[in-house]
Biopython code that builds the backbone (N, CA, C, O; Angstrom):
import numpy as np
from Bio.PDB.StructureBuilder import StructureBuilder

atoms = [
    (1, "MET", "N", (88.984, 114.788, 129.338)),
    (1, "MET", "CA", (88.473, 114.263, 128.091)),
    (1, "MET", "C", (89.154, 112.921, 127.821)),
    (1, "MET", "O", (90.378, 112.833, 127.926)),
    (2, "PRO", "N", (88.410, 111.885, 127.479)),
    (2, "PRO", "CA", (89.020, 110.574, 127.245)),
    (2, "PRO", "C", (89.915, 110.578, 126.003)),
    (2, "PRO", "O", (89.642, 111.249, 125.008)),
    (3, "GLN", "N", (90.956, 109.827, 126.103)),
    (3, "GLN", "CA", (91.889, 109.710, 124.992)),
    (3, "GLN", "C", (91.523, 108.486, 124.161)),
    (3, "GLN", "O", (91.155, 107.446, 124.708)),
    (4, "GLY", "N", (91.625, 108.612, 122.820)),
    (4, "GLY", "CA", (91.371, 107.483, 121.941)),
    (4, "GLY", "C", (92.487, 106.461, 122.051)),
    (4, "GLY", "O", (93.520, 106.745, 122.658)),
    (5, "PRO", "N", (92.307, 105.297, 121.487)),
    (5, "PRO", "CA", (93.346, 104.268, 121.544)),
    (5, "PRO", "C", (94.611, 104.725, 120.817)),
    (5, "PRO", "O", (94.542, 105.403, 119.792)),
    (6, "LEU", "N", (95.758, 104.344, 121.361)),
    (6, "LEU", "CA", (97.018, 104.669, 120.718)),
    (6, "LEU", "C", (97.199, 103.798, 119.489)),
    (6, "LEU", "O", (96.788, 102.637, 119.475)),
    (7, "GLN", "N", (97.816, 104.362, 118.453)),
    (7, "GLN", "CA", (98.055, 103.590, 117.242)),
    (7, "GLN", "C", (99.155, 102.583, 117.490)),
    (7, "GLN", "O", (100.214, 102.931, 118.012)),
    (8, "VAL", "N", (98.915, 101.343, 117.123)),
    (8, "VAL", "CA", (99.885, 100.272, 117.312)),
    (8, "VAL", "C", (99.908, 99.416, 116.067)),
    (8, "VAL", "O", (98.876, 99.189, 115.435)),
    (9, "SER", "N", (101.088, 98.942, 115.718)),
    (9, "SER", "CA", (101.262, 98.047, 114.583)),
    (9, "SER", "C", (101.595, 96.661, 115.111)),
    (9, "SER", "O", (102.519, 96.511, 115.911)),
    (10, "ALA", "N", (100.860, 95.652, 114.679)),
    (10, "ALA", "CA", (101.188, 94.274, 115.077)),
    (10, "ALA", "C", (102.412, 93.844, 114.304)),
    (10, "ALA", "O", (102.427, 93.921, 113.075)),
    (11, "SER", "N", (103.427, 93.399, 114.992)),
    (11, "SER", "CA", (104.642, 92.957, 114.323)),
    (11, "SER", "C", (105.045, 91.602, 114.877)),
    (11, "SER", "O", (104.664, 91.240, 115.990)),
    (12, "VAL", "N", (105.806, 90.866, 114.109)),
    (12, "VAL", "CA", (106.243, 89.540, 114.526)),
    (12, "VAL", "C", (107.538, 89.682, 115.309)),
    (12, "VAL", "O", (108.444, 90.407, 114.898)),
    (13, "LYS", "N", (107.624, 88.988, 116.440)),
    (13, "LYS", "CA", (108.850, 89.007, 117.219)),
    (13, "LYS", "C", (109.963, 88.352, 116.418)),
    (13, "LYS", "O", (109.704, 87.404, 115.676)),
    (14, "PRO", "N", (111.211, 88.838, 116.548)),
    (14, "PRO", "CA", (112.318, 88.276, 115.769)),
    (14, "PRO", "C", (112.501, 86.779, 115.908)),
    (14, "PRO", "O", (112.929, 86.126, 114.956)),
    (15, "ASN", "N", (112.187, 86.208, 117.079)),
    (15, "ASN", "CA", (112.380, 84.773, 117.253)),
    (15, "ASN", "C", (111.189, 83.960, 116.766)),
    (15, "ASN", "O", (111.173, 82.737, 116.905)),
    (16, "GLY", "N", (110.188, 84.633, 116.195)),
    (16, "GLY", "CA", (109.036, 83.932, 115.639)),
    (16, "GLY", "C", (108.088, 83.384, 116.681)),
    (16, "GLY", "O", (107.255, 82.534, 116.366)),
    (17, "SER", "N", (108.192, 83.852, 117.925)),
    (17, "SER", "CA", (107.384, 83.277, 119.001)),
    (17, "SER", "C", (106.006, 83.906, 119.124)),
    (17, "SER", "O", (105.286, 83.606, 120.077)),
    (18, "GLY", "N", (105.626, 84.743, 118.220)),
    (18, "GLY", "CA", (104.305, 85.340, 118.293)),
    (18, "GLY", "C", (104.336, 86.798, 117.897)),
    (18, "GLY", "O", (105.326, 87.295, 117.359)),
    (19, "LYS", "N", (103.232, 87.477, 118.171)),
    (19, "LYS", "CA", (103.131, 88.871, 117.781)),
    (19, "LYS", "C", (103.247, 89.770, 118.996)),
    (19, "LYS", "O", (102.892, 89.388, 120.111)),
    (20, "SER", "N", (103.748, 90.968, 118.760)),
    (20, "SER", "CA", (103.824, 91.954, 119.823)),
    (20, "SER", "C", (103.406, 93.297, 119.251)),
    (20, "SER", "O", (103.594, 93.551, 118.061)),
    (21, "GLY", "N", (102.844, 94.155, 120.083)),
    (21, "GLY", "CA", (102.466, 95.483, 119.632)),
    (21, "GLY", "C", (103.678, 96.390, 119.605)),
    (21, "GLY", "O", (104.473, 96.387, 120.545)),
    (22, "ALA", "N", (103.834, 97.158, 118.555)),
    (22, "ALA", "CA", (104.928, 98.111, 118.442)),
    (22, "ALA", "C", (104.341, 99.442, 118.006)),
    (22, "ALA", "O", (103.444, 99.478, 117.164)),
    (23, "PRO", "N", (104.843, 100.548, 118.576)),
    (23, "PRO", "CA", (104.300, 101.841, 118.171)),
    (23, "PRO", "C", (104.505, 102.065, 116.677)),
    (23, "PRO", "O", (105.538, 101.690, 116.122)),
    (24, "MET", "N", (103.531, 102.669, 116.043)),
    (24, "MET", "CA", (103.655, 102.984, 114.623)),
    (24, "MET", "C", (104.673, 104.107, 114.477)),
    (24, "MET", "O", (104.790, 104.958, 115.359)),
    (25, "GLN", "N", (105.406, 104.116, 113.373)),
    (25, "GLN", "CA", (106.405, 105.145, 113.125)),
    (25, "GLN", "C", (105.734, 106.324, 112.443)),
    (25, "GLN", "O", (105.212, 106.210, 111.334)),
    (26, "LEU", "N", (105.760, 107.467, 113.135)),
    (26, "LEU", "CA", (105.114, 108.671, 112.630)),
    (26, "LEU", "C", (106.142, 109.777, 112.475)),
    (26, "LEU", "O", (107.120, 109.826, 113.221)),
    (27, "ASP", "N", (105.925, 110.674, 111.500)),
    (27, "ASP", "CA", (106.801, 111.827, 111.360)),
    (27, "ASP", "C", (106.362, 112.925, 112.325)),
    (27, "ASP", "O", (105.420, 112.731, 113.094)),
    (28, "ALA", "N", (107.043, 114.092, 112.294)),
    (28, "ALA", "CA", (106.757, 115.180, 113.234)),
    (28, "ALA", "C", (105.325, 115.695, 113.117)),
    (28, "ALA", "O", (104.773, 116.203, 114.093)),
    (29, "ALA", "N", (104.717, 115.573, 111.941)),
    (29, "ALA", "CA", (103.347, 116.044, 111.732)),
    (29, "ALA", "C", (102.307, 114.975, 112.074)),
    (29, "ALA", "O", (101.106, 115.221, 111.965)),
    (30, "GLY", "N", (102.766, 113.787, 112.487)),
    (30, "GLY", "CA", (101.842, 112.722, 112.846)),
    (30, "GLY", "C", (101.441, 111.827, 111.689)),
    (30, "GLY", "O", (100.581, 110.961, 111.850)),
    (31, "ALA", "N", (102.057, 112.023, 110.508)),
    (31, "ALA", "CA", (101.752, 111.185, 109.348)),
    (31, "ALA", "C", (102.542, 109.880, 109.434)),
    (31, "ALA", "O", (103.689, 109.867, 109.879)),
    (32, "LEU", "N", (101.924, 108.796, 109.009)),
    (32, "LEU", "CA", (102.555, 107.484, 109.042)),
    (32, "LEU", "C", (103.735, 107.432, 108.085)),
    (32, "LEU", "O", (103.610, 107.789, 106.914)),
    (33, "LEU", "N", (104.898, 106.981, 108.593)),
    (33, "LEU", "CA", (106.068, 106.801, 107.742)),
    (33, "LEU", "C", (105.944, 105.477, 106.997)),
    (33, "LEU", "O", (105.578, 104.462, 107.589)),
    (34, "THR", "N", (106.240, 105.484, 105.736)),
    (34, "THR", "CA", (106.183, 104.263, 104.933)),
    (34, "THR", "C", (107.510, 104.065, 104.216)),
    (34, "THR", "O", (108.282, 105.010, 104.049)),
    (35, "GLY", "N", (107.772, 102.828, 103.791)),
    (35, "GLY", "CA", (109.004, 102.519, 103.094)),
    (35, "GLY", "C", (109.062, 103.151, 101.718)),
    (35, "GLY", "O", (108.039, 103.322, 101.054)),
    (36, "LYS", "N", (110.265, 103.495, 101.300)),
    (36, "LYS", "CA", (110.467, 104.139, 100.001)),
    (36, "LYS", "C", (110.735, 103.140, 98.876)),
    (36, "LYS", "O", (110.556, 103.470, 97.704)),
    (37, "GLY", "N", (111.155, 101.944, 99.213)),
    (37, "GLY", "CA", (111.420, 100.943, 98.179)),
    (37, "GLY", "C", (112.571, 101.324, 97.275)),
    (37, "GLY", "O", (112.434, 101.307, 96.052)),
    (38, "ASN", "N", (113.722, 101.674, 97.870)),
    (38, "ASN", "CA", (114.853, 102.137, 97.081)),
    (38, "ASN", "C", (115.730, 101.016, 96.523)),
    (38, "ASN", "O", (116.752, 101.300, 95.899)),
    (39, "ASN", "N", (115.363, 99.763, 96.727)),
    (39, "ASN", "CA", (116.049, 98.612, 96.139)),
    (39, "ASN", "C", (115.024, 97.741, 95.440)),
    (39, "ASN", "O", (113.846, 97.747, 95.798)),
    (40, "THR", "N", (115.474, 96.990, 94.439)),
    (40, "THR", "CA", (114.546, 96.133, 93.712)),
    (40, "THR", "C", (115.147, 94.740, 93.485)),
    (40, "THR", "O", (116.364, 94.556, 93.471)),
    (41, "ALA", "N", (114.266, 93.796, 93.311)),
    (41, "ALA", "CA", (114.606, 92.454, 92.847)),
    (41, "ALA", "C", (113.596, 92.189, 91.731)),
    (41, "ALA", "O", (112.402, 92.046, 91.992)),
    (42, "LEU", "N", (114.070, 92.124, 90.503)),
    (42, "LEU", "CA", (113.184, 92.096, 89.345)),
    (42, "LEU", "C", (113.053, 90.709, 88.731)),
    (42, "LEU", "O", (114.007, 89.931, 88.701)),
    (43, "ASN", "N", (111.851, 90.417, 88.241)),
    (43, "ASN", "CA", (111.557, 89.213, 87.456)),
    (43, "ASN", "C", (112.032, 87.915, 88.106)),
    (43, "ASN", "O", (112.755, 87.127, 87.495)),
    (44, "ILE", "N", (111.615, 87.709, 89.347)),
    (44, "ILE", "CA", (111.958, 86.490, 90.082)),
    (44, "ILE", "C", (111.005, 85.380, 89.639)),
    (44, "ILE", "O", (109.787, 85.563, 89.625)),
    (45, "THR", "N", (111.571, 84.235, 89.279)),
    (45, "THR", "CA", (110.760, 83.121, 88.807)),
    (45, "THR", "C", (110.998, 81.841, 89.603)),
    (45, "THR", "O", (110.352, 80.824, 89.346)),
    (46, "ALA", "N", (111.917, 81.881, 90.563)),
    (46, "ALA", "CA", (112.305, 80.677, 91.298)),
    (46, "ALA", "C", (111.126, 80.081, 92.059)),
    (46, "ALA", "O", (110.477, 80.771, 92.845)),
    (47, "GLU", "N", (110.852, 78.817, 91.827)),
    (47, "GLU", "CA", (109.779, 78.117, 92.537)),
    (47, "GLU", "C", (110.273, 77.542, 93.857)),
    (47, "GLU", "O", (109.472, 77.100, 94.680)),
    (48, "ALA", "N", (111.607, 77.546, 94.068)),
    (48, "ALA", "CA", (112.184, 77.111, 95.343)),
    (48, "ALA", "C", (112.478, 78.359, 96.170)),
    (48, "ALA", "O", (112.517, 79.467, 95.635)),
    (49, "ALA", "N", (112.682, 78.180, 97.460)),
    (49, "ALA", "CA", (112.976, 79.308, 98.338)),
    (49, "ALA", "C", (114.247, 80.024, 97.880)),
    (49, "ALA", "O", (115.271, 79.390, 97.628)),
    (50, "THR", "N", (114.167, 81.344, 97.777)),
    (50, "THR", "CA", (115.287, 82.181, 97.366)),
    (50, "THR", "C", (115.427, 83.324, 98.357)),
    (50, "THR", "O", (114.454, 84.022, 98.644)),
    (51, "VAL", "N", (116.631, 83.521, 98.880)),
    (51, "VAL", "CA", (116.888, 84.647, 99.771)),
    (51, "VAL", "C", (117.289, 85.842, 98.906)),
    (51, "VAL", "O", (118.298, 85.798, 98.202)),
    (52, "VAL", "N", (116.500, 86.896, 98.965)),
    (52, "VAL", "CA", (116.783, 88.125, 98.216)),
    (52, "VAL", "C", (117.797, 88.969, 98.978)),
    (52, "VAL", "O", (118.707, 89.543, 98.380)),
    (53, "ASP", "N", (117.639, 89.044, 100.308)),
    (53, "ASP", "CA", (118.547, 89.827, 101.152)),
    (53, "ASP", "C", (118.526, 89.206, 102.553)),
    (53, "ASP", "O", (117.453, 88.964, 103.106)),
    (54, "ALA", "N", (119.696, 88.951, 103.121)),
    (54, "ALA", "CA", (119.783, 88.241, 104.401)),
    (54, "ALA", "C", (119.957, 89.180, 105.588)),
    (54, "ALA", "O", (120.652, 88.830, 106.542)),
    (55, "ALA", "N", (119.353, 90.346, 105.558)),
    (55, "ALA", "CA", (119.414, 91.283, 106.686)),
    (55, "ALA", "C", (118.037, 91.911, 106.882)),
    (55, "ALA", "O", (117.174, 91.809, 106.011)),
    (56, "ALA", "N", (117.838, 92.553, 108.016)),
    (56, "ALA", "CA", (116.555, 93.203, 108.292)),
    (56, "ALA", "C", (116.251, 94.238, 107.211)),
    (56, "ALA", "O", (117.098, 95.068, 106.881)),
    (57, "ARG", "N", (115.054, 94.183, 106.672)),
    (57, "ARG", "CA", (114.629, 95.058, 105.584)),
    (57, "ARG", "C", (113.169, 95.429, 105.775)),
    (57, "ARG", "O", (112.526, 94.985, 106.726)),
    (58, "ARG", "N", (112.654, 96.238, 104.876)),
    (58, "ARG", "CA", (111.220, 96.563, 104.832)),
    (58, "ARG", "C", (110.756, 96.263, 103.410)),
    (58, "ARG", "O", (111.223, 96.884, 102.455)),
    (59, "ILE", "N", (109.844, 95.316, 103.274)),
    (59, "ILE", "CA", (109.262, 95.018, 101.962)),
    (59, "ILE", "C", (108.216, 96.095, 101.685)),
    (59, "ILE", "O", (107.348, 96.346, 102.520)),
    (60, "CYS", "N", (108.295, 96.730, 100.518)),
    (60, "CYS", "CA", (107.400, 97.847, 100.209)),
    (60, "CYS", "C", (106.297, 97.441, 99.232)),
    (60, "CYS", "O", (105.113, 97.581, 99.536)),
    (61, "LYS", "N", (106.680, 96.943, 98.072)),
    (61, "LYS", "CA", (105.691, 96.551, 97.064)),
    (61, "LYS", "C", (106.035, 95.186, 96.494)),
    (61, "LYS", "O", (107.202, 94.814, 96.370)),
    (62, "VAL", "N", (104.995, 94.459, 96.156)),
    (62, "VAL", "CA", (105.126, 93.193, 95.444)),
    (62, "VAL", "C", (104.398, 93.382, 94.126)),
    (62, "VAL", "O", (103.212, 93.710, 94.107)),
    (63, "ILE", "N", (105.104, 93.178, 93.029)),
    (63, "ILE", "CA", (104.512, 93.335, 91.700)),
    (63, "ILE", "C", (104.428, 91.957, 91.062)),
    (63, "ILE", "O", (105.449, 91.332, 90.777)),
    (64, "VAL", "N", (103.211, 91.490, 90.840)),
    (64, "VAL", "CA", (103.012, 90.201, 90.174)),
    (64, "VAL", "C", (102.922, 90.501, 88.686)),
    (64, "VAL", "O", (101.890, 90.958, 88.195)),
    (65, "ASN", "N", (104.018, 90.239, 87.969)),
    (65, "ASN", "CA", (104.084, 90.499, 86.527)),
    (65, "ASN", "C", (103.289, 89.460, 85.760)),
    (65, "ASN", "O", (102.525, 89.793, 84.854)),
    (66, "THR", "N", (103.472, 88.199, 86.128)),
    (66, "THR", "CA", (102.754, 87.090, 85.509)),
    (66, "THR", "C", (102.156, 86.251, 86.634)),
    (66, "THR", "O", (102.869, 85.797, 87.529)),
    (67, "ALA", "N", (100.866, 86.055, 86.580)),
    (67, "ALA", "CA", (100.185, 85.291, 87.630)),
    (67, "ALA", "C", (100.650, 83.843, 87.634)),
    (67, "ALA", "O", (100.859, 83.241, 86.581)),
    (68, "ALA", "N", (100.809, 83.300, 88.821)),
    (68, "ALA", "CA", (101.238, 81.912, 88.983)),
    (68, "ALA", "C", (100.023, 80.993, 89.063)),
    (68, "ALA", "O", (98.913, 81.428, 89.371)),
    (69, "SER", "N", (100.260, 79.711, 88.779)),
    (69, "SER", "CA", (99.180, 78.732, 88.900)),
    (69, "SER", "C", (99.192, 78.052, 90.262)),
    (69, "SER", "O", (98.347, 77.202, 90.546)),
    (70, "ALA", "N", (100.158, 78.429, 91.109)),
    (70, "ALA", "CA", (100.237, 77.907, 92.470)),
    (70, "ALA", "C", (100.631, 79.052, 93.397)),
    (70, "ALA", "O", (101.199, 80.052, 92.959)),
    (71, "ALA", "N", (100.328, 78.896, 94.665)),
    (71, "ALA", "CA", (100.596, 79.952, 95.641)),
    (71, "ALA", "C", (102.092, 80.152, 95.859)),
    (71, "ALA", "O", (102.889, 79.226, 95.707)),
    (72, "GLY", "N", (102.450, 81.377, 96.216)),
    (72, "GLY", "CA", (103.818, 81.731, 96.588)),
    (72, "GLY", "C", (103.763, 82.647, 97.795)),
    (72, "GLY", "O", (102.679, 82.978, 98.275)),
    (73, "GLY", "N", (104.934, 83.065, 98.297)),
    (73, "GLY", "CA", (104.910, 83.933, 99.464)),
    (73, "GLY", "C", (106.204, 84.678, 99.686)),
    (73, "GLY", "O", (107.251, 84.337, 99.137)),
    (74, "ILE", "N", (106.099, 85.729, 100.526)),
    (74, "ILE", "CA", (107.241, 86.506, 100.999)),
    (74, "ILE", "C", (107.439, 86.105, 102.456)),
    (74, "ILE", "O", (106.475, 86.013, 103.215)),
    (75, "TYR", "N", (108.688, 85.868, 102.844)),
    (75, "TYR", "CA", (108.998, 85.360, 104.171)),
    (75, "TYR", "C", (110.018, 86.240, 104.891)),
    (75, "TYR", "O", (110.921, 86.795, 104.265)),
    (76, "ASP", "N", (109.867, 86.361, 106.197)),
    (76, "ASP", "CA", (110.831, 87.064, 107.040)),
    (76, "ASP", "C", (111.891, 86.054, 107.441)),
    (76, "ASP", "O", (111.825, 85.456, 108.515)),
    (77, "SER", "N", (112.873, 85.870, 106.560)),
    (77, "SER", "CA", (113.893, 84.851, 106.772)),
    (77, "SER", "C", (115.159, 85.206, 106.013)),
    (77, "SER", "O", (115.106, 85.643, 104.864)),
    (78, "GLY", "N", (116.298, 85.014, 106.666)),
    (78, "GLY", "CA", (117.579, 85.253, 106.022)),
    (78, "GLY", "C", (118.221, 83.991, 105.487)),
    (78, "GLY", "O", (119.313, 84.036, 104.922)),
    (79, "THR", "N", (117.535, 82.847, 105.666)),
    (79, "THR", "CA", (118.041, 81.572, 105.158)),
    (79, "THR", "C", (116.893, 80.799, 104.512)),
    (79, "THR", "O", (115.729, 81.012, 104.852)),
    (80, "THR", "N", (117.215, 79.919, 103.601)),
    (80, "THR", "CA", (116.175, 79.113, 102.963)),
    (80, "THR", "C", (115.601, 78.082, 103.936)),
    (80, "THR", "O", (114.486, 77.602, 103.731)),
    (81, "GLY", "N", (116.339, 77.736, 104.982)),
    (81, "GLY", "CA", (115.870, 76.760, 105.956)),
    (81, "GLY", "C", (114.707, 77.255, 106.808)),
    (81, "GLY", "O", (113.975, 76.445, 107.376)),
    (82, "ASN", "N", (114.526, 78.568, 106.908)),
    (82, "ASN", "CA", (113.435, 79.129, 107.713)),
    (82, "ASN", "C", (112.267, 79.610, 106.864)),
    (82, "ASN", "O", (111.410, 80.339, 107.364)),
    (83, "VAL", "N", (112.212, 79.231, 105.624)),
    (83, "VAL", "CA", (111.091, 79.624, 104.763)),
    (83, "VAL", "C", (109.966, 78.615, 105.001)),
    (83, "VAL", "O", (109.909, 77.550, 104.385)),
    (84, "ASN", "N", (109.076, 78.994, 105.919)),
    (84, "ASN", "CA", (107.959, 78.129, 106.291)),
    (84, "ASN", "C", (106.791, 78.995, 106.745)),
    (84, "ASN", "O", (106.899, 80.220, 106.794)),
    (85, "ALA", "N", (105.692, 78.364, 107.069)),
    (85, "ALA", "CA", (104.462, 79.088, 107.428)),
    (85, "ALA", "C", (104.654, 80.030, 108.608)),
    (85, "ALA", "O", (103.994, 81.068, 108.671)),
    (86, "ALA", "N", (105.537, 79.701, 109.543)),
    (86, "ALA", "CA", (105.755, 80.554, 110.716)),
    (86, "ALA", "C", (106.389, 81.887, 110.350)),
    (86, "ALA", "O", (106.272, 82.853, 111.105)),
    (87, "HIS", "N", (107.059, 81.957, 109.203)),
    (87, "HIS", "CA", (107.751, 83.181, 108.786)),
    (87, "HIS", "C", (107.084, 83.869, 107.597)),
    (87, "HIS", "O", (107.628, 84.835, 107.062)),
    (88, "LEU", "N", (105.926, 83.390, 107.180)),
    (88, "LEU", "CA", (105.208, 83.996, 106.062)),
    (88, "LEU", "C", (104.665, 85.366, 106.472)),
    (88, "LEU", "O", (103.986, 85.485, 107.492)),
    (89, "VAL", "N", (104.964, 86.406, 105.673)),
    (89, "VAL", "CA", (104.434, 87.745, 105.958)),
    (89, "VAL", "C", (103.469, 88.221, 104.874)),
    (89, "VAL", "O", (102.661, 89.118, 105.116)),
    (90, "PHE", "N", (103.546, 87.626, 103.679)),
    (90, "PHE", "CA", (102.648, 88.034, 102.602)),
    (90, "PHE", "C", (102.475, 86.871, 101.631)),
    (90, "PHE", "O", (103.451, 86.374, 101.068)),
    (91, "ALA", "N", (101.239, 86.442, 101.439)),
    (91, "ALA", "CA", (100.940, 85.411, 100.442)),
    (91, "ALA", "C", (100.794, 86.108, 99.098)),
    (91, "ALA", "O", (99.948, 86.989, 98.943)),
    (92, "ILE", "N", (101.598, 85.726, 98.142)),
    (92, "ILE", "CA", (101.585, 86.371, 96.825)),
    (92, "ILE", "C", (100.304, 85.972, 96.097)),
    (92, "ILE", "O", (100.055, 84.784, 95.893)),
    (93, "PRO", "N", (99.491, 86.952, 95.705)),
    (93, "PRO", "CA", (98.240, 86.646, 95.002)),
    (93, "PRO", "C", (98.502, 85.985, 93.643)),
    (93, "PRO", "O", (99.534, 86.208, 93.010)),
    (94, "GLN", "N", (97.561, 85.186, 93.229)),
    (94, "GLN", "CA", (97.657, 84.532, 91.924)),
    (94, "GLN", "C", (96.955, 85.378, 90.868)),
    (94, "GLN", "O", (96.322, 84.853, 89.952)),
    (95, "THR", "N", (97.076, 86.691, 91.010)),
    (95, "THR", "CA", (96.496, 87.657, 90.084)),
    (95, "THR", "C", (97.534, 88.733, 89.817)),
    (95, "THR", "O", (98.119, 89.271, 90.758)),
    (96, "ALA", "N", (97.775, 89.058, 88.551)),
    (96, "ALA", "CA", (98.739, 90.107, 88.205)),
    (96, "ALA", "C", (98.290, 91.434, 88.793)),
    (96, "ALA", "O", (97.100, 91.747, 88.809)),
    (97, "GLY", "N", (99.256, 92.214, 89.278)),
    (97, "GLY", "CA", (98.953, 93.520, 89.844)),
    (97, "GLY", "C", (100.067, 94.005, 90.745)),
    (97, "GLY", "O", (101.078, 93.327, 90.928)),
    (98, "ILE", "N", (99.871, 95.193, 91.308)),
    (98, "ILE", "CA", (100.827, 95.812, 92.218)),
    (98, "ILE", "C", (100.195, 95.822, 93.602)),
    (98, "ILE", "O", (99.076, 96.303, 93.779)),
    (99, "TYR", "N", (100.913, 95.293, 94.576)),
    (99, "TYR", "CA", (100.397, 95.156, 95.930)),
    (99, "TYR", "C", (101.301, 95.901, 96.911)),
    (99, "TYR", "O", (102.493, 95.609, 97.007)),
    (100, "ASP", "N", (100.727, 96.873, 97.647)),
    (100, "ASP", "CA", (101.451, 97.590, 98.687)),
    (100, "ASP", "C", (101.495, 96.718, 99.927)),
    (100, "ASP", "O", (100.453, 96.308, 100.440)),
    (101, "VAL", "N", (102.701, 96.432, 100.413)),
    (101, "VAL", "CA", (102.845, 95.582, 101.585)),
    (101, "VAL", "C", (103.339, 96.408, 102.777)),
    (101, "VAL", "O", (102.713, 96.387, 103.837)),
    (102, "ASP", "N", (104.438, 97.126, 102.624)),
    (102, "ASP", "CA", (105.021, 98.001, 103.643)),
    (102, "ASP", "C", (105.108, 97.313, 105.000)),
    (102, "ASP", "O", (104.465, 97.726, 105.965)),
    (103, "MET", "N", (105.912, 96.259, 105.057)),
    (103, "MET", "CA", (106.045, 95.441, 106.266)),
    (103, "MET", "C", (107.524, 95.314, 106.638)),
    (103, "MET", "O", (108.345, 94.958, 105.793)),
    (104, "PRO", "N", (107.873, 95.606, 107.905)),
    (104, "PRO", "CA", (109.264, 95.417, 108.327)),
    (104, "PRO", "C", (109.588, 93.934, 108.473)),
    (104, "PRO", "O", (108.756, 93.145, 108.920)),
    (105, "LEU", "N", (110.795, 93.572, 108.095)),
    (105, "LEU", "CA", (111.271, 92.193, 108.210)),
    (105, "LEU", "C", (112.486, 92.202, 109.128)),
    (105, "LEU", "O", (113.414, 92.978, 108.900)),
    (106, "SER", "N", (112.506, 91.375, 110.141)),
    (106, "SER", "CA", (113.581, 91.405, 111.128)),
    (106, "SER", "C", (114.754, 90.490, 110.783)),
    (106, "SER", "O", (115.871, 90.744, 111.234)),
    (107, "ALA", "N", (114.536, 89.444, 110.004)),
    (107, "ALA", "CA", (115.596, 88.464, 109.749)),
    (107, "ALA", "C", (116.160, 88.520, 108.332)),
    (107, "ALA", "O", (117.328, 88.189, 108.126)),
    (108, "GLY", "N", (115.376, 88.923, 107.372)),
    (108, "GLY", "CA", (115.805, 88.938, 105.976)),
    (108, "GLY", "C", (114.594, 88.842, 105.075)),
    (108, "GLY", "O", (113.457, 88.784, 105.542)),
    (109, "LEU", "N", (114.849, 88.826, 103.780)),
    (109, "LEU", "CA", (113.787, 88.806, 102.774)),
    (109, "LEU", "C", (113.966, 87.584, 101.891)),
    (109, "LEU", "O", (114.949, 87.470, 101.159)),
    (110, "ALA", "N", (113.004, 86.671, 101.969)),
    (110, "ALA", "CA", (113.035, 85.467, 101.146)),
    (110, "ALA", "C", (111.710, 85.343, 100.407)),
    (110, "ALA", "O", (110.692, 85.880, 100.843)),
    (111, "ILE", "N", (111.734, 84.635, 99.291)),
    (111, "ILE", "CA", (110.541, 84.531, 98.446)),
    (111, "ILE", "C", (110.447, 83.137, 97.840)),
    (111, "ILE", "O", (111.455, 82.489, 97.561)),
    (112, "ILE", "N", (109.222, 82.702, 97.646)),
    (112, "ILE", "CA", (108.916, 81.544, 96.803)),
    (112, "ILE", "C", (107.872, 82.032, 95.812)),
    (112, "ILE", "O", (106.828, 82.551, 96.207)),
    (113, "VAL", "N", (108.153, 81.867, 94.527)),
    (113, "VAL", "CA", (107.214, 82.258, 93.478)),
    (113, "VAL", "C", (106.452, 81.008, 93.048)),
    (113, "VAL", "O", (107.047, 79.955, 92.821)),
    (114, "GLY", "N", (105.147, 81.133, 92.938)),
    (114, "GLY", "CA", (104.329, 80.005, 92.515)),
    (114, "GLY", "C", (104.651, 79.570, 91.092)),
    (114, "GLY", "O", (105.245, 80.328, 90.325)),
    (115, "THR", "N", (104.267, 78.372, 90.747)),
    (115, "THR", "CA", (104.539, 77.776, 89.442)),
    (115, "THR", "C", (104.109, 78.676, 88.301)),
    (115, "THR", "O", (102.948, 79.075, 88.213)),
    (116, "GLY", "N", (105.054, 78.993, 87.426)),
    (116, "GLY", "CA", (104.775, 79.797, 86.239)),
    (116, "GLY", "C", (104.694, 81.288, 86.483)),
    (116, "GLY", "O", (104.461, 82.047, 85.541)),
    (117, "GLY", "N", (104.878, 81.735, 87.714)),
    (117, "GLY", "CA", (104.751, 83.152, 88.040)),
    (117, "GLY", "C", (106.040, 83.929, 87.850)),
    (117, "GLY", "O", (107.134, 83.366, 87.866)),
    (118, "VAL", "N", (105.889, 85.244, 87.669)),
    (118, "VAL", "CA", (107.015, 86.170, 87.619)),
    (118, "VAL", "C", (106.666, 87.318, 88.565)),
    (118, "VAL", "O", (105.621, 87.955, 88.428)),
    (119, "VAL", "N", (107.562, 87.572, 89.532)),
    (119, "VAL", "CA", (107.310, 88.567, 90.569)),
    (119, "VAL", "C", (108.503, 89.503, 90.681)),
    (119, "VAL", "O", (109.650, 89.070, 90.573)),
    (120, "SER", "N", (108.232, 90.793, 90.897)),
    (120, "SER", "CA", (109.262, 91.781, 91.182)),
    (120, "SER", "C", (108.950, 92.395, 92.541)),
    (120, "SER", "O", (107.792, 92.458, 92.954)),
    (121, "LEU", "N", (109.996, 92.849, 93.234)),
    (121, "LEU", "CA", (109.851, 93.422, 94.571)),
    (121, "LEU", "C", (110.534, 94.766, 94.658)),
    (121, "LEU", "O", (111.541, 95.005, 93.991)),
    (122, "SER", "N", (109.986, 95.650, 95.484)),
    (122, "SER", "CA", (110.746, 96.822, 95.908)),
    (122, "SER", "C", (110.842, 96.735, 97.418)),
    (122, "SER", "O", (109.873, 96.417, 98.107)),
    (123, "TYR", "N", (112.040, 97.027, 97.919)),
    (123, "TYR", "CA", (112.262, 96.936, 99.361)),
    (123, "TYR", "C", (113.239, 98.010, 99.792)),
    (123, "TYR", "O", (113.927, 98.614, 98.968)),
    (124, "GLN", "N", (113.292, 98.238, 101.077)),
    (124, "GLN", "CA", (114.137, 99.281, 101.642)),
    (124, "GLN", "C", (115.174, 98.667, 102.547)),
    (124, "GLN", "O", (114.868, 97.793, 103.357)),
    (125, "LYS", "N", (116.414, 99.128, 102.408)),
    (125, "LYS", "CA", (117.492, 98.664, 103.287)),
    (125, "LYS", "C", (117.539, 99.524, 104.511)),
    (125, "LYS", "O", (118.376, 99.307, 105.387)),
]
sb = StructureBuilder()
sb.init_structure("model")
sb.init_model(0)
sb.init_chain("A")
sb.init_seg("    ")
for serial, (resi, resn, name, xyz) in enumerate(atoms, 1):
    if name == "N":
        sb.init_residue(resn, " ", resi, " ")
    sb.init_atom(name, np.array(xyz, "f"), 0.0, 1.0, " ", f" {name:<3s}", serial, name[0])
structure = sb.get_structure()
């Protein structure tokens, strides 16, 4: 009997050189493991690059408390010098709401909030 395709998650290589397939993390019952978001960064308003945590993390949720008038983003970077398009993992919507991201970050967690926006994050160490 033919086997269906194996589940794979596209992830960014730590050196930023492209994407590679990585097996999805499943529990013993075959259910997808997701981040718990046991840490928070609340009411971030910085329009310049800000490093929230400079180690490998998993971003779980992005909460846009106040919509920005300009775009912002979440970056896989442990320094402000690497906050650029190559390290962008989530473009922050310009609409208030709660967004499930659940994305592993290999270098760190950095953010730029768009003009006038207020954003909160939950992430896992």
